Short mmCIF file of the C-alpha atoms (twelve columns), coordinates in Angstrom:
data_MODEL
# 
_entry.id   MODEL 
# 
loop_
_atom_site.group_PDB 
_atom_site.id 
_atom_site.type_symbol 
_atom_site.label_atom_id 
_atom_site.label_alt_id 
_atom_site.label_comp_id 
_atom_site.label_asym_id 
_atom_site.label_seq_id 
_atom_site.Cartn_x 
_atom_site.Cartn_y 
_atom_site.Cartn_z 
_atom_site.pdbx_PDB_model_num 
ATOM 1  C CA . MET A 1  75.318 110.647 -24.172 1 
ATOM 2  C CA . GLU A 2  74.612 108.281 -26.969 1 
ATOM 3  C CA . ASN A 3  71.480 106.236 -27.004 1 
ATOM 4  C CA . LYS A 4  72.710 102.605 -26.924 1 
ATOM 5  C CA . GLU A 5  70.382 99.747  -27.572 1 
ATOM 6  C CA . ILE A 6  70.152 97.216  -24.766 1 
ATOM 7  C CA . ARG A 7  70.059 93.658  -26.063 1 
ATOM 8  C CA . MET A 8  68.582 90.773  -24.171 1 
ATOM 9  C CA . ILE A 9  70.431 87.479  -23.882 1 
ATOM 10 C CA . GLU A 10 67.645 85.788  -25.865 1 
ATOM 11 C CA . ASP A 11 68.536 88.026  -28.815 1 
ATOM 12 C CA . VAL A 12 72.144 86.858  -28.783 1 
ATOM 13 C CA . VAL A 13 71.812 83.175  -27.871 1 
ATOM 14 C CA . LYS A 14 69.263 80.986  -29.519 1 
ATOM 15 C CA . ILE A 15 67.266 78.829  -27.140 1 
ATOM 16 C CA . THR A 16 67.688 75.836  -29.438 1 
ATOM 17 C CA . ASP A 17 71.489 75.876  -29.148 1 
ATOM 18 C CA . LYS A 18 72.909 72.747  -27.515 1 
ATOM 19 C CA . LEU A 19 76.180 71.916  -25.900 1 
ATOM 20 C CA . GLU A 20 77.239 68.370  -26.670 1 
ATOM 21 C CA . ALA A 21 80.258 66.407  -25.561 1 
ATOM 22 C CA . GLN A 22 81.424 62.859  -25.922 1 
ATOM 23 C CA . VAL A 23 83.388 61.019  -23.266 1 
ATOM 24 C CA . LYS A 24 85.154 57.717  -23.640 1 
ATOM 25 C CA . ARG A 25 85.353 56.183  -20.194 1 
ATOM 26 C CA . GLY A 26 88.595 54.634  -19.066 1 
ATOM 27 C CA . LYS A 27 89.164 51.373  -17.271 1 
ATOM 28 C CA . ALA A 28 89.082 52.985  -13.821 1 
ATOM 29 C CA . SER A 29 85.643 54.534  -14.278 1 
ATOM 30 C CA . PHE A 30 84.289 51.323  -15.835 1 
ATOM 31 C CA . ASP A 31 85.523 49.488  -12.734 1 
ATOM 32 C CA . TYR A 32 83.444 51.919  -10.663 1 
ATOM 33 C CA . PHE A 33 80.334 50.847  -12.608 1 
ATOM 34 C CA . VAL A 34 81.039 47.159  -12.036 1 
ATOM 35 C CA . ILE A 35 81.675 47.690  -8.323  1 
ATOM 36 C CA . SER A 36 78.508 49.786  -7.994  1 
ATOM 37 C CA . TYR A 37 76.396 47.222  -9.838  1 
ATOM 38 C CA . ALA A 38 77.746 44.357  -7.750  1 
ATOM 39 C CA . SER A 39 77.254 46.112  -4.424  1 
ATOM 40 C CA . LEU A 40 73.802 47.512  -5.241  1 
ATOM 41 C CA . SER A 41 72.503 44.224  -6.624  1 
ATOM 42 C CA . THR A 42 73.865 42.291  -3.635  1 
ATOM 43 C CA . PHE A 43 72.289 44.746  -1.205  1 
ATOM 44 C CA . SER A 44 68.939 44.635  -3.006  1 
ATOM 45 C CA . ALA A 45 68.999 40.803  -3.147  1 
ATOM 46 C CA . VAL A 46 69.592 40.658  0.603   1 
ATOM 47 C CA . VAL A 47 66.753 43.097  1.261   1 
ATOM 48 C CA . VAL A 48 64.359 41.158  -0.984  1 
ATOM 49 C CA . SER A 49 65.368 37.825  0.569   1 
ATOM 50 C CA . VAL A 50 64.258 38.916  4.049   1 
ATOM 51 C CA . LEU A 51 60.811 39.955  2.821   1 
ATOM 52 C CA . GLU A 52 58.003 37.657  3.841   1 
ATOM 53 C CA . ILE A 53 56.572 36.914  0.431   1 
ATOM 54 C CA . ARG A 54 56.441 33.744  -1.642  1 
ATOM 55 C CA . TRP A 55 59.699 32.542  -3.141  1 
ATOM 56 C CA . PHE A 56 58.678 33.061  -6.785  1 
ATOM 57 C CA . TYR A 57 57.825 36.687  -6.049  1 
ATOM 58 C CA . LYS A 58 61.263 37.081  -4.483  1 
ATOM 59 C CA . VAL A 59 62.947 35.593  -7.546  1 
ATOM 60 C CA . ALA A 60 60.924 37.785  -9.911  1 
ATOM 61 C CA . LEU A 61 61.624 40.899  -7.828  1 
ATOM 62 C CA . ILE A 62 65.364 40.164  -7.723  1 
ATOM 63 C CA . PHE A 63 65.461 39.770  -11.528 1 
ATOM 64 C CA . ILE A 64 63.510 42.994  -12.070 1 
ATOM 65 C CA . ILE A 65 65.740 44.964  -9.708  1 
ATOM 66 C CA . ALA A 66 68.878 43.455  -11.267 1 
ATOM 67 C CA . PHE A 67 67.657 44.479  -14.726 1 
ATOM 68 C CA . PHE A 68 67.022 48.094  -13.661 1 
ATOM 69 C CA . LEU A 69 70.332 48.306  -11.813 1 
ATOM 70 C CA . PHE A 70 72.125 46.928  -14.874 1 
ATOM 71 C CA . TYR A 71 70.508 49.621  -17.015 1 
ATOM 72 C CA . LEU A 72 71.356 52.363  -14.521 1 
ATOM 73 C CA . CYS A 73 74.968 51.321  -13.957 1 
ATOM 74 C CA . PHE A 74 75.917 50.586  -17.558 1 
ATOM 75 C CA . PHE A 75 73.657 52.643  -19.851 1 
ATOM 76 C CA . ASN A 76 72.166 55.644  -18.011 1 
ATOM 77 C CA . ASN A 77 74.496 58.628  -18.434 1 
ATOM 78 C CA . ARG A 78 73.286 60.637  -15.447 1 
ATOM 79 C CA . PHE A 79 73.588 57.711  -13.049 1 
ATOM 80 C CA . ARG A 80 77.031 56.822  -14.414 1 
ATOM 81 C CA . ASN A 81 78.180 60.428  -13.920 1 
ATOM 82 C CA . LYS A 82 76.877 60.325  -10.338 1 
ATOM 83 C CA . ILE A 83 78.845 57.132  -9.673  1 
ATOM 84 C CA . VAL A 84 82.061 58.650  -11.041 1 
ATOM 85 C CA . GLY A 85 81.439 61.872  -9.088  1 
ATOM 86 C CA . ILE A 86 80.919 60.053  -5.795  1 
ATOM 87 C CA . MET A 87 83.980 57.870  -6.292  1 
ATOM 88 C CA . SER A 88 86.122 60.865  -7.294  1 
ATOM 89 C CA . LYS A 89 85.025 62.871  -4.261  1 
ATOM 90 C CA . SER A 90 85.830 60.012  -1.921  1 
ATOM 91 C CA . GLN A 91 89.287 59.569  -3.474  1 
ATOM 92 C CA . ASP A 92 90.059 63.298  -3.298  1 
ATOM 93 C CA . LYS A 93 88.977 63.609  0.334   1 
ATOM 94 C CA . ILE A 94 91.726 64.789  2.651   1 
ATOM 95 C CA . GLU A 95 91.544 63.167  6.052   1 
ATOM 96 C CA . LYS A 96 92.626 65.122  9.109   1 
ATOM 97 C CA . TYR A 97 93.721 63.498  12.342  1 
# 
Protein backbone atom coordinates (compact mmCIF):
# COMPACT_ATOMS: atom_id res chain seq x y z
CA MET A 1 0.00 0.00 0.00
CA GLU A 2 1.23 3.42 -0.85
CA ASN A 3 1.45 6.08 1.76
CA LYS A 4 -0.93 8.83 0.52
CA GLU A 5 -0.97 12.22 2.09
CA ILE A 6 -4.32 13.29 3.49
CA ARG A 7 -5.08 16.93 2.76
CA MET A 8 -7.42 19.03 4.80
CA ILE A 9 -10.03 21.22 3.13
CA GLU A 10 -8.27 24.31 4.53
CA ASP A 11 -5.21 23.37 2.46
CA VAL A 12 -7.23 23.33 -0.75
CA VAL A 13 -9.67 26.21 -0.23
CA LYS A 14 -8.51 29.52 1.09
CA ILE A 15 -10.66 30.94 3.86
CA THR A 16 -10.56 34.37 2.22
CA ASP A 17 -12.25 33.13 -0.96
CA LYS A 18 -15.64 34.73 -1.60
CA LEU A 19 -18.58 33.84 -3.73
CA GLU A 20 -20.19 36.91 -5.23
CA ALA A 21 -23.21 37.27 -7.45
CA GLN A 22 -25.18 40.15 -8.84
CA VAL A 23 -28.92 40.06 -9.39
CA LYS A 24 -30.99 42.55 -11.30
CA ARG A 25 -34.49 42.37 -9.91
CA GLY A 26 -37.41 42.30 -12.29
CA LYS A 27 -40.66 44.19 -12.11
CA ALA A 28 -42.47 41.37 -10.30
CA SER A 29 -40.00 41.21 -7.42
CA PHE A 30 -39.89 45.02 -7.16
CA ASP A 31 -43.69 44.94 -6.85
CA TYR A 32 -43.24 42.57 -3.90
CA PHE A 33 -41.08 45.20 -2.17
CA VAL A 34 -43.66 47.93 -2.72
CA ILE A 35 -46.49 45.73 -1.47
CA SER A 36 -44.45 44.69 1.58
CA TYR A 37 -43.51 48.28 2.40
CA ALA A 38 -47.09 49.48 2.06
CA SER A 39 -48.57 46.71 4.19
CA LEU A 40 -45.89 46.83 6.90
CA SER A 41 -45.98 50.61 7.19
CA THR A 42 -49.79 50.63 7.32
CA PHE A 43 -49.81 47.95 10.00
CA SER A 44 -47.17 49.75 12.07
CA ALA A 45 -49.02 53.10 11.73
CA VAL A 46 -52.22 51.47 13.00
CA VAL A 47 -50.38 49.91 15.94
CA VAL A 48 -48.70 53.20 16.85
CA SER A 49 -51.98 55.13 16.53
CA VAL A 50 -53.67 53.04 19.23
CA LEU A 51 -50.86 53.65 21.72
CA GLU A 52 -51.71 56.00 24.54
CA ILE A 53 -48.90 58.48 24.12
CA ARG A 54 -48.86 62.12 23.06
CA TRP A 55 -49.58 62.86 19.42
CA PHE A 56 -46.11 64.24 18.60
CA TYR A 57 -44.52 61.05 19.90
CA LYS A 58 -46.86 59.07 17.66
CA VAL A 59 -45.91 61.16 14.64
CA ALA A 60 -42.20 60.84 15.40
CA LEU A 61 -42.50 57.09 15.96
CA ILE A 62 -44.41 56.61 12.69
CA PHE A 63 -41.71 58.52 10.76
CA ILE A 64 -38.91 56.53 12.39
CA ILE A 65 -40.60 53.20 11.67
CA ALA A 66 -41.38 54.27 8.10
CA PHE A 67 -37.73 55.19 7.56
CA PHE A 68 -36.47 51.81 8.83
CA LEU A 69 -39.08 49.90 6.83
CA PHE A 70 -38.11 51.87 3.71
CA TYR A 71 -34.48 50.91 4.25
CA LEU A 72 -35.34 47.26 4.86
CA CYS A 73 -37.71 46.89 1.91
CA PHE A 74 -35.68 48.77 -0.69
CA PHE A 75 -31.99 48.60 0.30
CA ASN A 76 -31.31 45.67 2.66
CA ASN A 77 -30.38 42.61 0.58
CA ARG A 78 -31.20 39.97 3.18
CA PHE A 79 -34.64 41.40 3.91
CA ARG A 80 -35.38 41.76 0.19
CA ASN A 81 -34.39 38.11 -0.38
CA LYS A 82 -36.69 37.07 2.47
CA ILE A 83 -39.58 38.98 0.89
CA VAL A 84 -39.01 37.33 -2.50
CA GLY A 85 -38.65 33.91 -0.84
CA ILE A 86 -41.90 34.24 1.09
CA MET A 87 -43.81 35.45 -1.95
CA SER A 88 -42.36 32.69 -4.14
CA LYS A 89 -43.26 29.99 -1.61
CA SER A 90 -46.82 31.24 -1.35
CA GLN A 91 -47.19 31.29 -5.15
CA ASP A 92 -45.74 27.79 -5.53
CA LYS A 93 -47.96 26.30 -2.83
CA ILE A 94 -50.22 23.52 -4.06
CA GLU A 95 -53.59 23.54 -2.36
CA LYS A 96 -55.37 20.26 -1.73
CA TYR A 97 -59.11 19.99 -1.23
